[in-house]
CHARMM-style PDB file with segment names, atoms N, HN, CA, C and O in Angstrom:
ATOM      1  N   MET     1     -83.716  41.443 184.022  1.00  0.00      PROA
ATOM      2  CA  MET     1     -82.368  41.463 184.576  1.00  0.00      PROA
ATOM      3  C   MET     1     -82.452  41.635 186.094  1.00  0.00      PROA
ATOM      4  O   MET     1     -83.469  42.076 186.629  1.00  0.00      PROA
ATOM      5  N   ASP     2     -81.397  41.289 186.750  1.00  0.00      PROA
ATOM      6  HN  ASP     2     -80.571  40.930 186.315  1.00  0.00      PROA
ATOM      7  CA  ASP     2     -81.326  41.415 188.203  1.00  0.00      PROA
ATOM      8  C   ASP     2     -80.774  42.779 188.597  1.00  0.00      PROA
ATOM      9  O   ASP     2     -79.954  43.360 187.885  1.00  0.00      PROA
ATOM     10  N   ILE     3     -81.230  43.280 189.731  1.00  0.00      PROA
ATOM     11  HN  ILE     3     -81.896  42.808 190.309  1.00  0.00      PROA
ATOM     12  CA  ILE     3     -80.726  44.545 190.248  1.00  0.00      PROA
ATOM     13  C   ILE     3     -79.271  44.367 190.681  1.00  0.00      PROA
ATOM     14  O   ILE     3     -78.931  43.399 191.362  1.00  0.00      PROA
ATOM     15  N   TYR     4     -78.419  45.307 190.281  1.00  0.00      PROA
ATOM     16  HN  TYR     4     -78.695  46.093 189.728  1.00  0.00      PROA
ATOM     17  CA  TYR     4     -77.005  45.288 190.646  1.00  0.00      PROA
ATOM     18  C   TYR     4     -76.696  46.309 191.739  1.00  0.00      PROA
ATOM     19  O   TYR     4     -75.969  46.016 192.688  1.00  0.00      PROA
ATOM     20  N   SER     5     -77.257  47.511 191.595  1.00  0.00      PROA
ATOM     21  HN  SER     5     -77.847  47.749 190.824  1.00  0.00      PROA
ATOM     22  CA  SER     5     -76.964  48.555 192.569  1.00  0.00      PROA
ATOM     23  C   SER     5     -78.047  49.630 192.541  1.00  0.00      PROA
ATOM     24  O   SER     5     -78.940  49.632 191.695  1.00  0.00      PROA
ATOM     25  N   TYR     6     -77.929  50.533 193.493  1.00  0.00      PROA
ATOM     26  HN  TYR     6     -77.203  50.531 194.181  1.00  0.00      PROA
ATOM     27  CA  TYR     6     -78.826  51.683 193.597  1.00  0.00      PROA
ATOM     28  C   TYR     6     -77.971  52.936 193.685  1.00  0.00      PROA
ATOM     29  O   TYR     6     -77.011  52.983 194.455  1.00  0.00      PROA
ATOM     30  N   ARG     7     -78.311  53.945 192.905  1.00  0.00      PROA
ATOM     31  HN  ARG     7     -79.090  53.907 192.280  1.00  0.00      PROA
ATOM     32  CA  ARG     7     -77.614  55.224 192.984  1.00  0.00      PROA
ATOM     33  C   ARG     7     -78.500  56.197 193.761  1.00  0.00      PROA
ATOM     34  O   ARG     7     -79.652  56.429 193.394  1.00  0.00      PROA
ATOM     35  N   ILE     8     -77.964  56.750 194.811  1.00  0.00      PROA
ATOM     36  HN  ILE     8     -77.028  56.561 195.109  1.00  0.00      PROA
ATOM     37  CA  ILE     8     -78.700  57.702 195.634  1.00  0.00      PROA
ATOM     38  C   ILE     8     -78.242  59.102 195.239  1.00  0.00      PROA
ATOM     39  O   ILE     8     -77.049  59.404 195.239  1.00  0.00      PROA
ATOM     40  N   GLU     9     -79.204  59.942 194.907  1.00  0.00      PROA
ATOM     41  HN  GLU     9     -80.173  59.697 194.908  1.00  0.00      PROA
ATOM     42  CA  GLU     9     -78.905  61.301 194.476  1.00  0.00      PROA
ATOM     43  C   GLU     9     -79.551  62.291 195.443  1.00  0.00      PROA
ATOM     44  O   GLU     9     -80.575  61.999 196.061  1.00  0.00      PROA
ATOM     45  N   ARG    10     -78.934  63.468 195.561  1.00  0.00      PROA
ATOM     46  HN  ARG    10     -78.102  63.705 195.059  1.00  0.00      PROA
ATOM     47  CA  ARG    10     -79.421  64.467 196.506  1.00  0.00      PROA
ATOM     48  C   ARG    10     -79.429  65.848 195.869  1.00  0.00      PROA
ATOM     49  O   ARG    10     -78.514  66.221 195.134  1.00  0.00      PROA
ATOM     50  N   SER    11     -80.482  66.597 196.170  1.00  0.00      PROA
ATOM     51  HN  SER    11     -81.224  66.294 196.767  1.00  0.00      PROA
ATOM     52  CA  SER    11     -80.567  68.009 195.808  1.00  0.00      PROA
ATOM     53  C   SER    11     -80.647  68.802 197.101  1.00  0.00      PROA
ATOM     54  O   SER    11     -81.394  68.446 198.012  1.00  0.00      PROA
ATOM     55  N   THR    12     -79.890  69.860 197.176  1.00  0.00      PROA
ATOM     56  HN  THR    12     -79.283  70.149 196.436  1.00  0.00      PROA
ATOM     57  CA  THR    12     -79.919  70.698 198.383  1.00  0.00      PROA
ATOM     58  C   THR    12     -80.849  71.893 198.204  1.00  0.00      PROA
ATOM     59  O   THR    12     -80.968  72.728 199.102  1.00  0.00      PROA
ATOM     60  N   THR    13     -81.518  71.981 197.033  1.00  0.00      PROA
ATOM     61  HN  THR    13     -81.422  71.303 196.304  1.00  0.00      PROA
ATOM     62  CA  THR    13     -82.349  73.151 196.773  1.00  0.00      PROA
ATOM     63  C   THR    13     -83.844  72.854 196.737  1.00  0.00      PROA
ATOM     64  O   THR    13     -84.618  73.508 197.436  1.00  0.00      PROA
ATOM     65  N   SER    14     -84.265  71.868 195.925  1.00  0.00      PROA
ATOM     66  HN  SER    14     -83.637  71.336 195.357  1.00  0.00      PROA
ATOM     67  CA  SER    14     -85.692  71.555 195.810  1.00  0.00      PROA
ATOM     68  C   SER    14     -85.869  70.240 195.068  1.00  0.00      PROA
ATOM     69  O   SER    14     -84.906  69.658 194.568  1.00  0.00      PROA
ATOM     70  N   ALA    15     -87.122  69.780 195.005  1.00  0.00      PROA
ATOM     71  HN  ALA    15     -87.903  70.253 195.411  1.00  0.00      PROA
ATOM     72  CA  ALA    15     -87.414  68.520 194.312  1.00  0.00      PROA
ATOM     73  C   ALA    15     -87.080  68.600 192.824  1.00  0.00      PROA
ATOM     74  O   ALA    15     -86.742  67.586 192.213  1.00  0.00      PROA
ATOM     75  N   VAL    16     -87.169  69.776 192.241  1.00  0.00      PROA
ATOM     76  HN  VAL    16     -87.444  70.600 192.737  1.00  0.00      PROA
ATOM     77  CA  VAL    16     -86.855  69.940 190.814  1.00  0.00      PROA
ATOM     78  C   VAL    16     -85.470  70.556 190.622  1.00  0.00      PROA
ATOM     79  O   VAL    16     -85.120  70.964 189.515  1.00  0.00      PROA
ATOM     80  N   GLY    17     -84.688  70.622 191.687  1.00  0.00      PROA
ATOM     81  HN  GLY    17     -84.973  70.290 192.587  1.00  0.00      PROA
ATOM     82  CA  GLY    17     -83.351  71.201 191.620  1.00  0.00      PROA
ATOM     83  C   GLY    17     -82.360  70.279 190.943  1.00  0.00      PROA
ATOM     84  O   GLY    17     -82.730  69.235 190.407  1.00  0.00      PROA
ATOM     85  N   THR    18     -81.121  70.666 190.972  1.00  0.00      PROA
ATOM     86  HN  THR    18     -80.820  71.514 191.408  1.00  0.00      PROA
ATOM     87  CA  THR    18     -80.042  69.867 190.406  1.00  0.00      PROA
ATOM     88  C   THR    18     -79.644  68.784 191.405  1.00  0.00      PROA
ATOM     89  O   THR    18     -79.375  69.072 192.571  1.00  0.00      PROA
ATOM     90  N   TYR    19     -79.610  67.544 190.942  1.00  0.00      PROA
ATOM     91  HN  TYR    19     -79.828  67.309 189.995  1.00  0.00      PROA
ATOM     92  CA  TYR    19     -79.234  66.416 191.795  1.00  0.00      PROA
ATOM     93  C   TYR    19     -77.805  65.998 191.500  1.00  0.00      PROA
ATOM     94  O   TYR    19     -77.358  66.036 190.353  1.00  0.00      PROA
ATOM     95  N   SER    20     -77.101  65.603 192.534  1.00  0.00      PROA
ATOM     96  HN  SER    20     -77.464  65.572 193.466  1.00  0.00      PROA
ATOM     97  CA  SER    20     -75.770  65.037 192.376  1.00  0.00      PROA
ATOM     98  C   SER    20     -75.737  63.668 193.048  1.00  0.00      PROA
ATOM     99  O   SER    20     -76.498  63.397 193.977  1.00  0.00      PROA
ATOM    100  N   THR    21     -74.846  62.815 192.563  1.00  0.00      PROA
ATOM    101  HN  THR    21     -74.228  63.035 191.808  1.00  0.00      PROA
ATOM    102  CA  THR    21     -74.735  61.472 193.124  1.00  0.00      PROA
ATOM    103  C   THR    21     -74.128  61.559 194.515  1.00  0.00      PROA
ATOM    104  O   THR    21     -73.063  62.143 194.714  1.00  0.00      PROA
ATOM    105  N   LEU    22     -74.820  60.974 195.454  1.00  0.00      PROA
ATOM    106  HN  LEU    22     -75.685  60.500 195.292  1.00  0.00      PROA
ATOM    107  CA  LEU    22     -74.377  60.964 196.844  1.00  0.00      PROA
ATOM    108  C   LEU    22     -73.653  59.655 197.167  1.00  0.00      PROA
ATOM    109  O   LEU    22     -72.627  59.652 197.847  1.00  0.00      PROA
ATOM    110  N   ALA    23     -74.201  58.546 196.670  1.00  0.00      PROA
ATOM    111  HN  ALA    23     -75.034  58.548 196.117  1.00  0.00      PROA
ATOM    112  CA  ALA    23     -73.618  57.236 196.972  1.00  0.00      PROA
ATOM    113  C   ALA    23     -74.155  56.197 196.001  1.00  0.00      PROA
ATOM    114  O   ALA    23     -75.200  56.385 195.379  1.00  0.00      PROA
ATOM    115  N   THR    24     -73.425  55.107 195.886  1.00  0.00      PROA
ATOM    116  HN  THR    24     -72.576  54.955 196.392  1.00  0.00      PROA
ATOM    117  CA  THR    24     -73.893  53.926 195.172  1.00  0.00      PROA
ATOM    118  C   THR    24     -73.912  52.781 196.164  1.00  0.00      PROA
ATOM    119  O   THR    24     -72.906  52.490 196.812  1.00  0.00      PROA
ATOM    120  N   VAL    25     -75.061  52.131 196.279  1.00  0.00      PROA
ATOM    121  HN  VAL    25     -75.878  52.367 195.753  1.00  0.00      PROA
ATOM    122  CA  VAL    25     -75.229  51.019 197.207  1.00  0.00      PROA
ATOM    123  C   VAL    25     -75.393  49.744 196.393  1.00  0.00      PROA
ATOM    124  O   VAL    25     -76.310  49.634 195.579  1.00  0.00      PROA
ATOM    125  N   LEU    26     -74.508  48.786 196.613  1.00  0.00      PROA
ATOM    126  HN  LEU    26     -73.764  48.875 197.274  1.00  0.00      PROA
ATOM    127  CA  LEU    26     -74.593  47.513 195.902  1.00  0.00      PROA
ATOM    128  C   LEU    26     -75.744  46.676 196.439  1.00  0.00      PROA
ATOM    129  O   LEU    26     -76.013  46.670 197.640  1.00  0.00      PROA
ATOM    130  N   HSD    27     -76.420  45.971 195.541  1.00  0.00      PROA
ATOM    131  HN  HSD    27     -76.201  45.976 194.565  1.00  0.00      PROA
ATOM    132  CA  HSD    27     -77.519  45.079 195.917  1.00  0.00      PROA
ATOM    133  C   HSD    27     -76.899  43.748 196.343  1.00  0.00      PROA
ATOM    134  O   HSD    27     -76.899  42.774 195.590  1.00  0.00      PROA
ATOM    135  N   THR    28     -76.378  43.733 197.556  1.00  0.00      PROA
ATOM    136  HN  THR    28     -76.378  44.524 198.167  1.00  0.00      PROA
ATOM    137  CA  THR    28     -75.687  42.563 198.091  1.00  0.00      PROA
ATOM    138  C   THR    28     -76.358  42.146 199.389  1.00  0.00      PROA
ATOM    139  O   THR    28     -76.479  42.936 200.325  1.00  0.00      PROA
ATOM    140  N   ILE    29     -76.800  40.873 199.431  1.00  0.00      PROA
ATOM    141  HN  ILE    29     -76.702  40.231 198.670  1.00  0.00      PROA
ATOM    142  CA  ILE    29     -77.461  40.338 200.618  1.00  0.00      PROA
ATOM    143  C   ILE    29     -76.658  39.134 201.104  1.00  0.00      PROA
ATOM    144  O   ILE    29     -76.530  38.168 200.352  1.00  0.00      PROA
ATOM    145  N   PRO    30     -76.113  39.140 202.314  1.00  0.00      PROA
ATOM    146  CA  PRO    30     -76.010  40.295 203.193  1.00  0.00      PROA
ATOM    147  C   PRO    30     -74.949  41.252 202.656  1.00  0.00      PROA
ATOM    148  O   PRO    30     -74.102  40.863 201.852  1.00  0.00      PROA
ATOM    149  N   GLY    31     -75.000  42.489 203.102  1.00  0.00      PROA
ATOM    150  HN  GLY    31     -75.688  42.805 203.756  1.00  0.00      PROA
ATOM    151  CA  GLY    31     -74.034  43.481 202.650  1.00  0.00      PROA
ATOM    152  C   GLY    31     -73.933  44.628 203.623  1.00  0.00      PROA
ATOM    153  O   GLY    31     -74.681  44.705 204.598  1.00  0.00      PROA
ATOM    154  N   ALA    32     -73.002  45.517 203.349  1.00  0.00      PROA
ATOM    155  HN  ALA    32     -72.395  45.455 202.557  1.00  0.00      PROA
ATOM    156  CA  ALA    32     -72.733  46.642 204.246  1.00  0.00      PROA
ATOM    157  C   ALA    32     -73.929  47.579 204.384  1.00  0.00      PROA
ATOM    158  O   ALA    32     -74.097  48.220 205.422  1.00  0.00      PROA
ATOM    159  N   ASN    33     -74.760  47.664 203.345  1.00  0.00      PROA
ATOM    160  HN  ASN    33     -74.624  47.144 202.502  1.00  0.00      PROA
ATOM    161  CA  ASN    33     -75.911  48.566 203.370  1.00  0.00      PROA
ATOM    162  C   ASN    33     -77.233  47.807 203.360  1.00  0.00      PROA
ATOM    163  O   ASN    33     -78.221  48.276 202.796  1.00  0.00      PROA
ATOM    164  N   TYR    34     -77.246  46.639 203.983  1.00  0.00      PROA
ATOM    165  HN  TYR    34     -76.443  46.258 204.441  1.00  0.00      PROA
ATOM    166  CA  TYR    34     -78.449  45.809 204.039  1.00  0.00      PROA
ATOM    167  C   TYR    34     -78.659  45.363 205.473  1.00  0.00      PROA
ATOM    168  O   TYR    34     -77.745  44.854 206.122  1.00  0.00      PROA
ATOM    169  N   ASP    35     -79.895  45.565 205.967  1.00  0.00      PROA
ATOM    170  HN  ASP    35     -80.638  45.979 205.440  1.00  0.00      PROA
ATOM    171  CA  ASP    35     -80.208  45.151 207.330  1.00  0.00      PROA
ATOM    172  C   ASP    35     -81.709  44.943 207.456  1.00  0.00      PROA
ATOM    173  O   ASP    35     -82.498  45.743 206.955  1.00  0.00      PROA
ATOM    174  N   ALA    36     -82.090  43.889 208.113  1.00  0.00      PROA
ATOM    175  HN  ALA    36     -81.449  43.239 208.521  1.00  0.00      PROA
ATOM    176  CA  ALA    36     -83.498  43.611 208.433  1.00  0.00      PROA
ATOM    177  C   ALA    36     -84.397  43.663 207.205  1.00  0.00      PROA
ATOM    178  O   ALA    36     -85.501  44.204 207.263  1.00  0.00      PROA
ATOM    179  N   GLY    37     -83.923  43.100 206.091  1.00  0.00      PROA
ATOM    180  HN  GLY    37     -83.026  42.661 206.044  1.00  0.00      PROA
ATOM    181  CA  GLY    37     -84.750  43.005 204.895  1.00  0.00      PROA
ATOM    182  C   GLY    37     -84.833  44.252 204.047  1.00  0.00      PROA
ATOM    183  O   GLY    37     -85.699  44.347 203.177  1.00  0.00      PROA
ATOM    184  N   ARG    38     -83.943  45.222 204.280  1.00  0.00      PROA
ATOM    185  HN  ARG    38     -83.240  45.144 204.987  1.00  0.00      PROA
ATOM    186  CA  ARG    38     -83.986  46.441 203.471  1.00  0.00      PROA
ATOM    187  C   ARG    38     -82.579  47.003 203.274  1.00  0.00      PROA
ATOM    188  O   ARG    38     -81.662  46.734 204.050  1.00  0.00      PROA
ATOM    189  N   PHE    39     -82.443  47.787 202.214  1.00  0.00      PROA
ATOM    190  HN  PHE    39     -83.188  48.005 201.583  1.00  0.00      PROA
ATOM    191  CA  PHE    39     -81.195  48.489 201.946  1.00  0.00      PROA
ATOM    192  C   PHE    39     -81.282  49.880 202.554  1.00  0.00      PROA
ATOM    193  O   PHE    39     -82.374  50.436 202.677  1.00  0.00      PROA
ATOM    194  N   PHE    40     -80.135  50.451 202.937  1.00  0.00      PROA
ATOM    195  HN  PHE    40     -79.249  49.999 202.837  1.00  0.00      PROA
ATOM    196  CA  PHE    40     -80.132  51.764 203.560  1.00  0.00      PROA
ATOM    197  C   PHE    40     -78.850  52.505 203.224  1.00  0.00      PROA
ATOM    198  O   PHE    40     -77.852  51.915 202.809  1.00  0.00      PROA
ATOM    199  N   TYR    41     -78.905  53.806 203.415  1.00  0.00      PROA
ATOM    200  HN  TYR    41     -79.715  54.286 203.752  1.00  0.00      PROA
ATOM    201  CA  TYR    41     -77.726  54.666 203.345  1.00  0.00      PROA
ATOM    202  C   TYR    41     -77.932  55.793 204.345  1.00  0.00      PROA
ATOM    203  O   TYR    41     -78.993  56.416 204.352  1.00  0.00      PROA
ATOM    204  N   ASP    42     -76.957  56.067 205.175  1.00  0.00      PROA
ATOM    205  HN  ASP    42     -76.095  55.561 205.169  1.00  0.00      PROA
ATOM    206  CA  ASP    42     -77.037  57.144 206.152  1.00  0.00      PROA
ATOM    207  C   ASP    42     -76.278  58.357 205.621  1.00  0.00      PROA
ATOM    208  O   ASP    42     -75.059  58.313 205.456  1.00  0.00      PROA
ATOM    209  N   ASP    43     -77.001  59.429 205.357  1.00  0.00      PROA
ATOM    210  HN  ASP    43     -77.991  59.465 205.491  1.00  0.00      PROA
ATOM    211  CA  ASP    43     -76.380  60.679 204.919  1.00  0.00      PROA
ATOM    212  C   ASP    43     -76.070  61.491 206.174  1.00  0.00      PROA
ATOM    213  O   ASP    43     -76.927  62.215 206.680  1.00  0.00      PROA
ATOM    214  N   VAL    44     -74.850  61.365 206.667  1.00  0.00      PROA
ATOM    215  HN  VAL    44     -74.154  60.776 206.256  1.00  0.00      PROA
ATOM    216  CA  VAL    44     -74.488  61.997 207.933  1.00  0.00      PROA
ATOM    217  C   VAL    44     -74.442  63.520 207.838  1.00  0.00      PROA
ATOM    218  O   VAL    44     -74.496  64.201 208.862  1.00  0.00      PROA
ATOM    219  N   SER    45     -74.342  64.065 206.622  1.00  0.00      PROA
ATOM    220  HN  SER    45     -74.298  63.512 205.790  1.00  0.00      PROA
ATOM    221  CA  SER    45     -74.334  65.519 206.466  1.00  0.00      PROA
ATOM    222  C   SER    45     -75.671  66.037 205.941  1.00  0.00      PROA
ATOM    223  O   SER    45     -75.796  67.214 205.601  1.00  0.00      PROA
ATOM    224  N   GLY    46     -76.668  65.156 205.876  1.00  0.00      PROA
ATOM    225  HN  GLY    46     -76.567  64.200 206.151  1.00  0.00      PROA
ATOM    226  CA  GLY    46     -77.969  65.535 205.334  1.00  0.00      PROA
ATOM    227  C   GLY    46     -78.771  66.422 206.275  1.00  0.00      PROA
ATOM    228  O   GLY    46     -78.613  66.384 207.495  1.00  0.00      PROA
ATOM    229  N   LEU    47     -79.630  67.215 205.665  1.00  0.00      PROA
ATOM    230  HN  LEU    47     -79.758  67.246 204.674  1.00  0.00      PROA
ATOM    231  CA  LEU    47     -80.540  68.068 206.426  1.00  0.00      PROA
ATOM    232  C   LEU    47     -81.973  67.730 206.042  1.00  0.00      PROA
ATOM    233  O   LEU    47     -82.211  67.174 204.969  1.00  0.00      PROA
ATOM    234  N   SER    48     -82.921  68.054 206.895  1.00  0.00      PROA
ATOM    235  HN  SER    48     -82.728  68.505 207.767  1.00  0.00      PROA
ATOM    236  CA  SER    48     -84.327  67.742 206.608  1.00  0.00      PROA
ATOM    237  C   SER    48     -84.864  68.529 205.426  1.00  0.00      PROA
ATOM    238  O   SER    48     -85.944  68.218 204.924  1.00  0.00      PROA
ATOM    239  N   THR    49     -84.142  69.535 204.971  1.00  0.00      PROA
ATOM    240  HN  THR    49     -83.265  69.788 205.378  1.00  0.00      PROA
ATOM    241  CA  THR    49     -84.566  70.336 203.816  1.00  0.00      PROA
ATOM    242  C   THR    49     -84.036  69.797 202.496  1.00  0.00      PROA
ATOM    243  O   THR    49     -84.399  70.309 201.437  1.00  0.00      PROA
ATOM    244  N   TYR    50     -83.188  68.778 202.532  1.00  0.00      PROA
ATOM    245  HN  TYR    50     -82.892  68.362 203.392  1.00  0.00      PROA
ATOM    246  CA  TYR    50     -82.636  68.185 201.311  1.00  0.00      PROA
ATOM    247  C   TYR    50     -83.649  67.250 200.670  1.00  0.00      PROA
ATOM    248  O   TYR    50     -84.530  66.719 201.346  1.00  0.00      PROA
ATOM    249  N   TRP    51     -83.519  67.053 199.372  1.00  0.00      PROA
ATOM    250  HN  TRP    51     -82.803  67.484 198.823  1.00  0.00      PROA
ATOM    251  CA  TRP    51     -84.371  66.140 198.603  1.00  0.00      PROA
ATOM    252  C   TRP    51     -83.521  64.993 198.094  1.00  0.00      PROA
ATOM    253  O   TRP    51     -82.371  65.195 197.705  1.00  0.00      PROA
ATOM    254  N   TYR    52     -84.083  63.778 198.092  1.00  0.00      PROA
ATOM    255  HN  TYR    52     -85.018  63.613 198.408  1.00  0.00      PROA
ATOM    256  CA  TYR    52     -83.358  62.583 197.678  1.00  0.00      PROA
ATOM    257  C   TYR    52     -84.160  61.835 196.625  1.00  0.00      PROA
ATOM    258  O   TYR    52     -85.389  61.899 196.598  1.00  0.00      PROA
ATOM    259  N   ARG    53     -83.447  61.124 195.758  1.00  0.00      PROA
ATOM    260  HN  ARG    53     -82.448  61.071 195.780  1.00  0.00      PROA
ATOM    261  CA  ARG    53     -84.098  60.222 194.812  1.00  0.00      PROA
ATOM    262  C   ARG    53     -83.173  59.034 194.573  1.00  0.00      PROA
ATOM    263  O   ARG    53     -81.982  59.074 194.881  1.00  0.00      PROA
ATOM    264  N   LEU    54     -83.749  57.992 194.022  1.00  0.00      PROA
ATOM    265  HN  LEU    54     -84.717  57.960 193.771  1.00  0.00      PROA
ATOM    266  CA  LEU    54     -83.060  56.725 193.857  1.00  0.00      PROA
ATOM    267  C   LEU    54     -83.163  56.266 192.414  1.00  0.00      PROA
ATOM    268  O   LEU    54     -84.214  56.400 191.786  1.00  0.00      PROA
ATOM    269  N   VAL    55     -82.075  55.726 191.892  1.00  0.00      PROA
ATOM    270  HN  VAL    55     -81.222  55.617 192.403  1.00  0.00      PROA
ATOM    271  CA  VAL    55     -82.051  55.120 190.565  1.00  0.00      PROA
ATOM    272  C   VAL    55     -81.575  53.680 190.744  1.00  0.00      PROA
ATOM    273  O   VAL    55     -80.510  53.443 191.313  1.00  0.00      PROA
ATOM    274  N   ALA    56     -82.357  52.727 190.261  1.00  0.00      PROA
ATOM    275  HN  ALA    56     -83.222  52.920 189.799  1.00  0.00      PROA
ATOM    276  CA  ALA    56     -81.947  51.318 190.309  1.00  0.00      PROA
ATOM    277  C   ALA    56     -81.203  50.990 189.023  1.00  0.00      PROA
ATOM    278  O   ALA    56     -81.593  51.434 187.944  1.00  0.00      PROA
ATOM    279  N   ILE    57     -80.131  50.213 189.140  1.00  0.00      PROA
ATOM    280  HN  ILE    57     -79.814  49.852 190.017  1.00  0.00      PROA
ATOM    281  CA  ILE    57     -79.313  49.827 187.999  1.00  0.00      PROA
ATOM    282  C   ILE    57     -79.230  48.309 187.971  1.00  0.00      PROA
ATOM    283  O   ILE    57     -78.894  47.678 188.974  1.00  0.00      PROA
ATOM    284  N   ASP    58     -79.539  47.721 186.810  1.00  0.00      PROA
ATOM    285  HN  ASP    58     -79.812  48.233 185.996  1.00  0.00      PROA
ATOM    286  CA  ASP    58     -79.505  46.260 186.723  1.00  0.00      PROA
ATOM    287  C   ASP    58     -78.155  45.764 186.220  1.00  0.00      PROA
ATOM    288  O   ASP    58     -77.262  46.553 185.913  1.00  0.00      PROA
ATOM    289  N   THR    59     -78.024  44.448 186.142  1.00  0.00      PROA
ATOM    290  HN  THR    59     -78.750  43.807 186.392  1.00  0.00      PROA
ATOM    291  CA  THR    59     -76.741  43.854 185.744  1.00  0.00      PROA
ATOM    292  C   THR    59     -76.372  44.149 184.297  1.00  0.00      PROA
ATOM    293  O   THR    59     -75.220  43.964 183.904  1.00  0.00      PROA
ATOM    294  N   GLY    60     -77.331  44.603 183.503  1.00  0.00      PROA
ATOM    295  HN  GLY    60     -78.267  44.754 183.823  1.00  0.00      PROA
ATOM    296  CA  GLY    60     -77.061  45.010 182.119  1.00  0.00      PROA
ATOM    297  C   GLY    60     -76.793  46.501 181.999  1.00  0.00      PROA
ATOM    298  O   GLY    60     -76.714  47.023 180.887  1.00  0.00      PROA
ATOM    299  N   THR    61     -76.651  47.191 183.111  1.00  0.00      PROA
ATOM    300  HN  THR    61     -76.715  46.767 184.014  1.00  0.00      PROA
ATOM    301  CA  THR    61     -76.401  48.632 183.243  1.00  0.00      PROA
ATOM    302  C   THR    61     -77.596  49.494 182.802  1.00  0.00      PROA
ATOM    303  O   THR    61     -77.430  50.687 182.547  1.00  0.00      PROA
ATOM    304  N   ASN    62     -78.784  48.908 182.709  1.00  0.00      PROA
ATOM    305  HN  ASN    62     -78.919  47.939 182.915  1.00  0.00      PROA
ATOM    306  CA  ASN    62     -79.982  49.697 182.445  1.00  0.00      PROA
ATOM    307  C   ASN    62     -80.370  50.414 183.728  1.00  0.00      PROA
ATOM    308  O   ASN    62     -80.265  49.856 184.821  1.00  0.00      PROA
ATOM    309  N   GLU    63     -80.827  51.672 183.585  1.00  0.00      PROA
ATOM    310  HN  GLU    63     -80.913  52.125 182.697  1.00  0.00      PROA
ATOM    311  CA  GLU    63     -81.177  52.473 184.745  1.00  0.00      PROA
ATOM    312  C   GLU    63     -82.665  52.758 184.778  1.00  0.00      PROA
ATOM    313  O   GLU    63     -83.276  53.008 183.739  1.00  0.00      PROA
ATOM    314  N   SER    64     -83.246  52.724 185.955  1.00  0.00      PROA
ATOM    315  HN  SER    64     -82.750  52.521 186.799  1.00  0.00      PROA
ATOM    316  CA  SER    64     -84.654  53.094 186.129  1.00  0.00      PROA
ATOM    317  C   SER    64     -84.781  54.614 186.081  1.00  0.00      PROA
ATOM    318  O   SER    64     -83.789  55.337 186.177  1.00  0.00      PROA
ATOM    319  N   ALA    65     -85.992  55.076 185.932  1.00  0.00      PROA
ATOM    320  HN  ALA    65     -86.797  54.489 185.854  1.00  0.00      PROA
ATOM    321  CA  ALA    65     -86.240  56.511 186.076  1.00  0.00      PROA
ATOM    322  C   ALA    65     -86.023  56.880 187.542  1.00  0.00      PROA
ATOM    323  O   ALA    65     -86.340  56.082 188.424  1.00  0.00      PROA
ATOM    324  N   PRO    66     -85.498  58.056 187.818  1.00  0.00      PROA
ATOM    325  CA  PRO    66     -85.324  58.452 189.221  1.00  0.00      PROA
ATOM    326  C   PRO    66     -86.671  58.500 189.942  1.00  0.00      PROA
ATOM    327  O   PRO    66     -87.675  58.949 189.388  1.00  0.00      PROA
ATOM    328  N   SER    67     -86.668  58.038 191.164  1.00  0.00      PROA
ATOM    329  HN  SER    67     -85.852  57.673 191.614  1.00  0.00      PROA
ATOM    330  CA  SER    67     -87.890  58.087 191.969  1.00  0.00      PROA
ATOM    331  C   SER    67     -87.565  58.459 193.398  1.00  0.00      PROA
ATOM    332  OT1 SER    67     -88.465  58.552 194.232  1.00  0.00      PROA
TER     333      SER     67
END
């Protein structure tokens, strides 16, 4: 299946902490979150102590393991 979107999750405590959904970025080329061959999201309230992970979602709504 083709990638549809990416879910960006953030933990404010640790890598094994509780994650919450921060944003969903659509896999759209060109798109609002695509530039120079890559997708991006700017967490304007993020701190260097926060942890992030990504889940890819395909057009069949299957989700990858968080990474």
